[in-house]
C-alpha positions, 0 to 999 in steps of 0.5 A: 500499499502506498503511503500518503503525506498530508498537506499543511501550509497554507502556501501549498494550497495556495500554490495548487490553486493557482498554478495547480490544474483542477476538476469540479462537480456538483459536490467537489474540486479537484486541484493537483500539481506534480510533486518532486517526491515519490509520493503522493500529498493530500489536504482536505478543504472544508468551509463554513458554508457546509456546516457546523463542526461535526459536519465538516468533519464527518466531510472530511472524514468521508472524503480522506476514506474515499481517497484511501480506499482507492489510493493503489489506483492513483499514480505518484509524484503528485500534489491533491487538494480536495475542495469539498463543496456545500452539497458534499454534506448532502450527498452519499457516500457512493456518490462522494466517492464516485466523483471524486474517482471521476475527477481524479481521472479526468485530471490523469491522477489514475494509472492505465488499467493494466497499472493497477 
C-alpha cells in the first residue's frame, strides 16, 4: 500500500490553487500538480459554509476514506487538494466516492488499467 502525506501549509494550498490543474463537480473540486517526491500529498479543504464542526469533520473523514480506498489506483508524485462544496454534506458516500474517482480520472491522476 502506498503512503500519502498530508499537506498542511497554507502556501502549499495557495500554490496548488494558483498553478495547479483543476476539475469540478457538483460536490467537489480537485486541484492537482506534480511534485518532486516519490509519493502523493493530499490536502482537504472544507469551508464553514458546509456546516458546523461536526458536519465538516464528517465530510473530511468521508473524503479521506474515499481517497484511501482507491489509493493504489493513483499514480505517485502528485500534490492533490480536494475542496468540498456545500452539497458534499448532503450526498451519499458512494456519490462522493464516485465523484472523486471521476475527477481524478479526468485530471490524469489514475494509473492505466494494466498498472493496478
